[in-house]
C-alpha positions as CSV (number, residue, x, y, z in Angstrom):
1,M,123.4,-44.1,24.3
2,E,127.1,-43.5,23.8
3,I,129.1,-42.5,26.9
4,S,132.7,-42.4,27.8
5,N,134.9,-41.9,30.9
6,K,135.5,-38.2,30.2
7,K,134.9,-35.4,32.6
8,W,131.6,-33.6,32.0
9,S,131.8,-30.0,30.8
10,D,130.4,-27.3,32.9
11,D,127.8,-26.6,30.3
12,L,126.6,-30.2,30.2
13,F,126.5,-30.4,34.0
14,R,124.5,-27.2,34.3
15,K,121.9,-28.3,31.8
16,E,121.5,-31.7,33.5
17,R,121.2,-30.0,36.9
18,E,118.3,-27.9,35.7
19,K,116.4,-31.1,34.9
20,V,117.4,-32.9,38.1
21,L,116.5,-30.0,40.4
22,A,113.1,-29.8,38.7
23,M,112.2,-33.4,39.6
24,W,110.6,-32.4,42.9
25,P,109.8,-29.0,44.5
26,T,112.5,-29.2,47.2
27,G,115.1,-29.1,44.4
28,E,114.5,-25.4,44.0
29,D,116.1,-24.8,47.4
30,V,119.4,-26.4,46.5
31,D,122.3,-24.0,46.0
32,L,125.9,-25.4,45.6
33,E,127.7,-22.4,47.1
34,D,125.3,-22.4,50.1
35,G,125.8,-26.1,50.5
36,A,129.6,-25.7,50.5
37,A,129.3,-22.8,53.0
38,Y,127.3,-25.0,55.3
39,H,129.9,-27.7,55.2
40,H,132.6,-25.2,56.0
41,R,130.6,-24.1,59.1
42,L,130.7,-27.7,60.4
43,P,133.8,-28.8,62.4
44,D,136.3,-31.1,60.8
45,S,135.1,-33.9,63.1
46,Q,131.9,-33.9,61.1
47,N,133.6,-34.5,57.8
48,A,133.9,-38.2,56.9
49,A,136.8,-37.9,54.5
50,R,138.9,-36.0,57.0
51,K,138.0,-38.3,59.8
52,V,138.9,-41.4,57.8
53,L,142.2,-40.0,56.6
54,K,143.1,-39.2,60.2
55,A,142.3,-42.8,61.2
56,R,144.6,-44.0,58.3
57,A,147.5,-41.8,59.5
58,E,147.1,-43.0,63.1
59,G,146.6,-46.7,62.2
60,K,143.1,-46.8,63.7
61,T,139.9,-48.6,62.7
62,L,136.6,-46.7,63.1
63,L,133.1,-48.2,63.4
64,C,130.2,-47.2,61.0
65,P,126.6,-48.6,61.2
66,S,124.0,-48.7,58.4
67,L,120.7,-47.2,59.5
68,G,118.0,-44.7,58.8
69,S,114.5,-43.7,59.8
70,D,111.8,-41.6,58.1
71,T,110.8,-38.5,60.1
72,V,113.4,-35.9,61.1
73,E,112.8,-36.6,64.8
74,N,113.0,-40.4,64.5
75,H,116.2,-40.1,62.4
76,K,117.8,-37.7,64.8
77,N,117.0,-39.9,67.8
78,L,118.3,-43.0,65.9
79,L,121.6,-41.3,65.1
80,L,122.0,-39.8,68.5
81,H,121.4,-43.3,70.0
82,M,124.2,-44.8,67.9
83,Q,126.5,-41.9,68.7
84,K,126.0,-42.2,72.4
85,E,125.0,-45.8,73.1
86,G,126.4,-47.5,70.1
87,Q,129.8,-45.8,70.3
88,A,129.9,-45.3,66.5
89,D,132.5,-43.1,64.9
90,I,130.7,-42.4,61.7
91,L,127.0,-42.3,61.2
92,T,124.9,-43.1,58.1
93,S,121.6,-41.9,56.7
94,Y,120.1,-44.8,54.8
95,I,117.8,-43.6,52.0
96,D,114.4,-45.2,51.9
97,S,113.6,-47.4,49.0
98,L,110.8,-45.2,47.5
99,T,113.2,-42.3,47.3
100,R,115.9,-44.5,45.8
101,N,113.5,-45.4,43.1
102,C,112.5,-41.7,42.5
103,R,108.9,-42.4,43.7
104,F,108.9,-39.1,45.6
105,E,105.1,-38.8,45.8
106,M,104.8,-42.2,47.4
107,A,107.6,-41.3,49.8
108,S,105.8,-38.0,50.7
109,Q,102.6,-40.0,51.5
110,G,104.6,-42.5,53.6
111,L,106.2,-39.6,55.5
112,M,102.9,-38.0,56.3
113,R,101.6,-41.4,57.6
114,A,104.7,-41.7,59.8
115,E,104.3,-38.3,61.2
116,A,100.6,-38.8,61.9
117,A,101.1,-42.3,63.4
118,G,104.1,-41.4,65.4
119,R,105.9,-44.5,64.3
120,P,108.2,-45.4,61.3
121,V,106.6,-46.2,58.0
122,L,109.4,-45.8,55.5
123,N,112.6,-47.9,55.6
124,G,114.9,-45.0,55.6
125,F,115.3,-41.2,55.4
126,P,113.5,-39.5,52.4
127,F,115.9,-36.7,51.7
128,V,114.1,-35.4,48.7
129,V,110.8,-35.0,50.5
130,H,112.3,-33.3,53.5
131,G,114.5,-30.9,51.5
132,V,117.7,-29.2,52.5
133,E,116.7,-27.3,55.7
134,K,114.9,-30.2,57.3
135,A,117.8,-32.5,56.5
136,R,120.2,-30.0,58.0
137,E,118.4,-30.4,61.3
138,V,119.9,-33.9,61.5
139,M,123.5,-32.7,61.1
140,D,122.9,-29.9,63.6
141,A,121.8,-32.5,66.2
142,V,124.8,-34.8,66.0
143,D,128.6,-34.5,66.5
144,L,129.7,-37.1,64.0
145,P,130.0,-37.3,60.2
146,S,127.1,-38.9,58.4
147,L,127.1,-40.6,55.0
148,L,124.3,-41.2,52.5
149,F,123.7,-45.0,52.2
150,G,121.8,-47.0,49.6
151,P,122.6,-48.2,46.1
152,T,120.1,-47.0,43.4
153,P,120.1,-46.5,39.7
154,D,119.2,-42.8,40.1
155,A,120.5,-41.0,43.2
156,R,121.0,-37.6,41.5
157,L,118.4,-35.4,43.3
158,T,118.9,-37.3,46.6
159,H,122.6,-36.3,46.4
160,E,121.9,-32.7,45.5
161,I,119.8,-32.4,48.7
162,G,121.8,-34.7,50.9
163,L,125.2,-33.1,50.2
164,A,123.8,-29.6,50.5
165,A,122.4,-30.7,53.9
166,G,125.8,-31.7,55.3
167,Q,126.1,-35.4,54.4
168,S,129.8,-35.7,53.6
169,G,129.8,-39.0,51.7
170,Y,127.9,-41.8,50.0
171,S,128.1,-45.6,49.9
172,G,126.9,-47.1,46.6
173,G,127.9,-46.9,43.0
174,P,126.8,-47.6,39.4
175,L,127.7,-51.2,39.1
176,I,126.3,-52.5,42.4
177,S,123.1,-50.5,41.5
178,F,123.0,-52.1,38.1
179,W,123.8,-55.7,39.2
180,N,121.5,-55.7,42.3
181,Y,118.9,-52.9,42.0
182,T,117.7,-52.9,38.4
183,K,115.7,-55.3,36.2
184,N,116.0,-54.0,32.6
185,V,117.9,-50.7,32.8
186,R,120.9,-50.5,30.6
187,P,124.3,-50.2,32.4
188,E,125.2,-47.0,30.5
189,E,122.1,-45.3,31.9
190,V,123.1,-46.1,35.4
191,I,126.7,-45.1,34.8
192,Q,125.6,-41.8,33.3
193,N,123.4,-41.1,36.4
194,F,126.5,-41.7,38.6
195,Q,128.7,-39.6,36.4
196,Y,126.3,-36.8,37.4
197,V,126.6,-37.7,41.1
198,N,130.4,-38.0,40.9
199,R,130.6,-34.6,39.1
200,L,128.5,-33.1,41.9
201,M,131.0,-34.6,44.4
202,G,133.8,-33.1,42.3
203,C,132.2,-29.7,42.5
204,Y,132.2,-29.8,46.3
205,E,135.8,-30.9,46.3
206,E,136.7,-27.9,44.1
207,M,135.0,-25.7,46.7
208,G,137.2,-27.2,49.5
209,V,134.8,-29.8,50.8
210,P,136.1,-33.3,50.9
211,I,133.4,-35.9,50.0
212,L,134.0,-39.6,50.8
213,Y,132.8,-41.9,48.0
214,C,132.4,-45.4,49.3
215,V,132.3,-47.6,46.2
216,S,130.5,-50.9,46.5
217,G,130.9,-52.8,43.2
218,A,128.8,-55.9,43.7
219,M,127.2,-57.9,46.5
220,P,128.9,-61.2,47.3
221,S,127.1,-64.6,47.1
222,V,129.9,-67.1,47.7
223,S,131.9,-65.0,45.3
224,P,135.6,-65.1,44.6
225,P,136.8,-61.6,45.6
226,S,137.9,-60.6,42.1
227,L,134.1,-60.6,41.2
228,M,133.8,-57.7,43.7
229,I,137.1,-56.0,43.3
230,V,136.9,-55.3,39.5
231,P,133.5,-53.6,39.5
232,E,134.7,-51.4,42.4
233,I,137.9,-50.4,40.6
234,I,135.8,-49.5,37.6
235,E,133.5,-47.4,39.9
236,V,136.7,-45.6,41.3
237,L,137.9,-44.8,37.8
238,I,134.5,-43.4,36.7
239,A,134.4,-41.2,39.9
240,A,138.0,-40.0,39.5
241,A,137.3,-38.8,36.0
242,Q,134.6,-36.5,37.4
243,G,136.8,-35.0,40.1
244,V,136.2,-37.3,43.1
245,K,139.3,-37.1,45.3
246,H,138.4,-39.3,48.3
247,V,137.5,-42.9,47.8
248,Q,136.7,-45.7,50.3
249,L,137.0,-49.2,49.1
250,N,134.3,-51.5,50.3
251,N,135.5,-55.0,51.2
252,W,132.6,-57.5,51.4
253,L,134.1,-60.1,53.8
254,Q,132.8,-63.7,53.6
255,G,134.5,-65.1,56.7
256,H,137.6,-66.9,55.4
257,L,140.5,-65.3,57.3
258,A,143.3,-65.6,54.7
259,Q,141.1,-64.8,51.7
260,D,139.5,-61.8,53.3
261,I,142.7,-60.3,54.4
262,A,144.2,-60.9,51.0
263,Y,141.1,-59.3,49.5
264,I,141.7,-56.1,51.6
265,R,145.3,-55.9,50.6
266,V,145.0,-56.7,46.9
267,F,142.0,-54.4,46.4
268,K,143.9,-51.4,47.8
269,K,147.1,-52.3,45.8
270,M,145.3,-52.8,42.5
271,T,143.0,-49.7,42.9
272,D,146.1,-47.5,43.5
273,H,147.8,-49.2,40.5
274,Y,145.0,-48.3,38.0
275,L,144.5,-44.8,39.4
276,K,148.2,-44.2,38.8
277,E,148.0,-45.8,35.3
278,F,145.3,-43.3,34.3
279,G,147.0,-40.3,35.9
280,F,144.7,-39.8,38.9
281,D,147.6,-39.3,41.3
282,D,145.7,-37.0,43.7
283,V,142.9,-39.5,44.7
284,E,143.1,-40.7,48.3
285,T,142.0,-44.3,48.9
286,T,141.0,-45.7,52.2
287,T,139.4,-49.0,53.1
288,Y,136.2,-50.3,54.7
289,S,135.0,-53.8,55.6
290,V,131.7,-55.3,56.4
291,S,130.2,-58.7,57.1
292,P,128.4,-60.4,54.3
293,T,124.9,-60.0,53.0
294,G,122.5,-62.9,53.1
295,R,120.8,-64.8,55.9
296,F,122.1,-64.4,59.4
297,P,121.5,-66.7,62.4
298,V,118.4,-66.0,64.5
299,D,120.2,-66.9,67.7
300,E,121.8,-63.7,69.0
301,D,124.6,-65.5,70.7
302,R,125.9,-66.8,67.3
303,V,125.5,-63.3,65.8
304,Y,127.7,-61.8,68.5
305,A,130.4,-64.3,67.5
306,L,130.0,-63.3,63.8
307,I,130.2,-59.6,64.7
308,S,133.4,-60.3,66.6
309,H,134.9,-62.4,63.8
310,F,134.3,-59.9,61.1
311,T,135.6,-57.1,63.3
312,M,138.7,-59.1,63.8
313,I,139.3,-59.6,60.1
314,G,138.8,-55.9,59.4
315,V,141.3,-54.8,62.1
316,M,143.9,-57.5,61.1
317,G,143.4,-56.4,57.5
318,G,144.1,-52.8,58.5
319,V,140.9,-51.2,57.3
320,Q,140.1,-47.6,58.3
321,V,136.4,-48.2,58.8
322,C,134.5,-51.4,59.9
323,G,130.8,-51.9,59.4
324,S,128.7,-54.7,60.9
325,R,125.3,-56.3,60.8
326,T,123.2,-56.4,63.9
327,I,122.1,-59.1,66.4
328,D,118.5,-58.8,65.3
329,E,119.3,-58.8,61.6
330,A,117.5,-62.2,61.0
331,K,114.4,-61.4,62.8
332,H,113.2,-57.9,61.8
333,I,114.3,-54.4,60.9
334,P,117.2,-53.7,63.3
335,T,116.1,-51.7,66.3
336,P,118.2,-48.9,67.8
337,E,118.8,-51.0,70.9
338,G,119.8,-54.0,68.9
339,S,122.1,-51.9,66.8
340,A,123.7,-50.3,69.8
341,H,124.3,-53.7,71.5
342,S,125.9,-54.9,68.3
343,F,128.3,-52.0,67.9
344,R,129.3,-51.9,71.6
345,N,130.3,-55.6,71.1
346,A,132.3,-54.6,68.0
347,K,133.9,-51.7,69.8
348,M,135.0,-53.9,72.7
349,F,136.5,-56.4,70.3
350,L,138.2,-53.6,68.3
351,N,139.6,-52.0,71.5
352,M,141.1,-55.4,72.6
353,L,142.7,-56.2,69.2
354,Q,143.7,-52.8,67.7
355,P,146.8,-52.1,69.9
356,Q,148.2,-55.4,68.8
357,K,150.1,-55.1,65.6
358,F,150.3,-57.9,63.1
359,D,152.8,-58.3,60.2
360,L,150.9,-60.5,57.7
361,S,153.2,-59.8,54.7
362,S,154.9,-63.2,54.9
363,H,151.9,-65.4,55.8
364,S,151.9,-68.2,53.3
365,Q,148.2,-68.8,53.0
366,I,147.5,-65.0,52.5
367,A,150.3,-64.9,50.0
368,V,148.7,-67.6,47.9
369,E,145.4,-65.9,47.9
370,E,147.0,-62.5,47.0
371,E,148.8,-64.0,44.0
372,I,145.7,-65.7,42.4
373,M,143.5,-62.7,43.3
374,E,145.9,-60.2,41.7
375,A,146.2,-62.3,38.5
376,E,142.4,-62.5,38.2
377,V,141.9,-58.8,38.7
378,R,144.6,-57.9,36.1
379,C,143.1,-60.4,33.6
380,L,139.6,-59.0,34.0
381,M,140.6,-55.3,34.1
382,D,142.9,-55.6,31.1
383,N,140.2,-57.3,29.0
384,V,137.7,-54.6,29.9
385,L,140.1,-51.8,29.0
386,K,141.0,-53.6,25.7
387,M,137.3,-53.9,24.8
388,G,136.9,-50.2,25.4
389,G,140.0,-49.1,23.5
390,G,141.4,-47.9,26.8
391,D,138.1,-46.3,27.9
392,V,136.8,-48.1,31.1
393,V,133.2,-47.0,30.6
394,K,133.0,-48.2,27.0
395,G,134.8,-51.4,27.9
396,T,132.5,-52.0,30.9
397,V,129.3,-51.8,28.8
398,K,130.7,-54.2,26.2
399,A,132.1,-56.5,28.8
400,I,128.7,-56.8,30.5
401,D,127.0,-57.5,27.2
402,E,129.4,-60.3,26.5
403,G,129.7,-61.7,30.0
404,V,133.3,-60.7,30.4
405,L,132.0,-58.9,33.4
406,D,129.3,-61.0,35.2
407,Q,127.6,-61.7,38.5
408,P,125.7,-64.6,39.9
409,Y,122.1,-64.0,41.0
410,S,121.9,-60.5,39.6
411,T,118.4,-58.9,39.5
412,S,119.2,-57.5,36.1
413,Q,117.9,-59.4,33.1
414,L,120.7,-57.9,31.0
415,V,123.4,-59.9,32.8
416,K,124.7,-63.2,31.5
417,G,124.5,-64.7,34.9
418,K,126.7,-67.7,34.0
419,V,129.4,-67.3,36.7
420,L,129.0,-69.2,40.0
421,G,131.0,-69.6,43.1
422,V,131.4,-72.5,45.6
423,K,133.6,-72.9,48.7
424,D,136.7,-75.1,48.8
425,S,137.5,-77.4,51.7
426,T,138.6,-74.5,53.9
427,G,135.7,-72.3,53.2
428,A,137.3,-69.9,50.7
429,A,135.2,-68.9,47.7
430,R,136.3,-70.4,44.3
431,Y,134.9,-70.3,40.8
432,F,132.5,-73.3,40.2
433,D,131.6,-71.9,36.8
434,M,133.6,-69.1,35.1
435,G,131.0,-68.5,32.4
436,N,132.6,-66.1,29.8
437,L,135.2,-64.7,32.2
438,P,138.5,-64.5,30.1
439,F,140.7,-66.3,32.7
440,T,144.0,-68.0,31.8
441,D,144.6,-71.7,32.0
442,D,146.6,-71.2,35.2
443,I,143.7,-69.5,37.0
444,L,141.3,-72.1,35.7
445,S,143.5,-75.0,37.0
446,F,143.9,-73.3,40.4
447,H,140.2,-73.2,41.0
448,R,139.6,-76.7,39.7
449,E,142.2,-78.1,42.0
450,K,140.8,-76.3,45.0
451,I,137.3,-77.7,44.3
452,A,138.7,-81.2,43.7
453,E,140.2,-81.1,47.2
454,R,136.8,-80.5,48.7
455,E,135.2,-83.2,46.5
456,K,137.8,-85.7,47.8
457,I,136.7,-84.9,51.4
458,L,133.0,-85.0,50.5
459,G,133.4,-88.2,48.6
460,E,131.2,-86.8,45.8
461,K,131.1,-84.1,43.1
462,V,130.4,-80.5,44.1
463,S,127.0,-79.6,42.8
464,Y,124.4,-76.9,42.8
465,E,123.1,-78.4,46.1
466,T,126.6,-77.8,47.5
467,I,126.4,-74.1,46.4
468,I,123.0,-73.7,48.1
469,S,124.4,-75.2,51.3
470,D,127.4,-72.9,51.1
471,M,125.2,-69.8,50.7
472,T,123.3,-70.6,53.9
473,A,126.2,-72.0,55.9
474,I,126.8,-68.9,58.1
475,S,123.2,-68.8,59.1
476,S,123.5,-72.4,60.3
477,G,126.6,-71.6,62.4
478,S,129.5,-72.6,60.2
479,I,131.7,-71.4,57.3
480,L,130.9,-74.6,55.4
């Protein structure tokens, strides 16, 4: 399959839409013009892109949870609970895993069981089974914007229905879906599916409906930030080529204050740089931060501290939107009550900190992190573009095959999986093994020196056992 980073023609998109809308009967009810008209009937306060741009202009940070339930009534009640009790500013509609894997018949059966039992059965909202009109009942019930959430290798029909139903954005992307949600699907197939999704977003933009695309890149696992930044920049460039105009950059925080703040700053700077380099001057970029994936403490007192800590980093880094895990994350699927408690805690911390302004431009530790991070990003991006002859999609496919783009612990069997991270003596993520990443000697030396400093304190060599300990450190109540 030969693909490139070129905008799809209207004819190609039309032909693909016919196939996509035929995947499930509810696809017959999707109409682009009607979807755009529905968005125009909603107030600006229910459009995520407009709300986030307003926050950027005012220097504010908004709160956004990650949640979803299966029946219309359950999902409405969940979102209303987070709107009223959780004090959220933007809502999400997490897509259930069966729908994300295009198992629509199984999702339909699960929904019927949920409606019969009067309790949740699916782990999210099955947009495709509900269809446009049922999904619009959710937007009609709330006062806030809502985003589709959930990486998946094929989100095409879900986006057709979700966007037509008033969802004004999406969090996910082709590379996070490839790295973390496939086993043996080629990256070009996932990218092509997302070119469709991005072209659909571009169509709404052309009809005057801003759609917020929250790129996600790759999940961290004691990962130096360049491992997340580069895949997200690639996702941004793929989206921009298809007409996406509003992009939110997802910063996967890992708890190290200086490195995380540098991450937020470098990510925005380098994304804007490459957008400009390719002539995408009309794409608005905003920023989002969220606490890390992985195991959380069971003790709720410790989780409250983590929620506060990661909220602080997001605010000090100047993000427009801050997400969070919940106090019951480690015990079971988060409850509405647990989610509301978590976000009220985050809101209180945000309200205390946000009026205080911080000038971090001259902080020495942040400056060091920014310098090495920018060098890594440029090195990886320049090699990807070179491999693709200037085409980021062609370069990405080749770079994944050769390990120039790599991820640790990927679910895909098509990834080299040679790169590994470990923490230094301060808890910052460094490259333990660079695999085939084409870094310069200066970058290699920097990471070796930082790891050597920790080995001196430990009195022994950093090993795979150290990496495992680092991966579970937060759940044990420490950064190391």
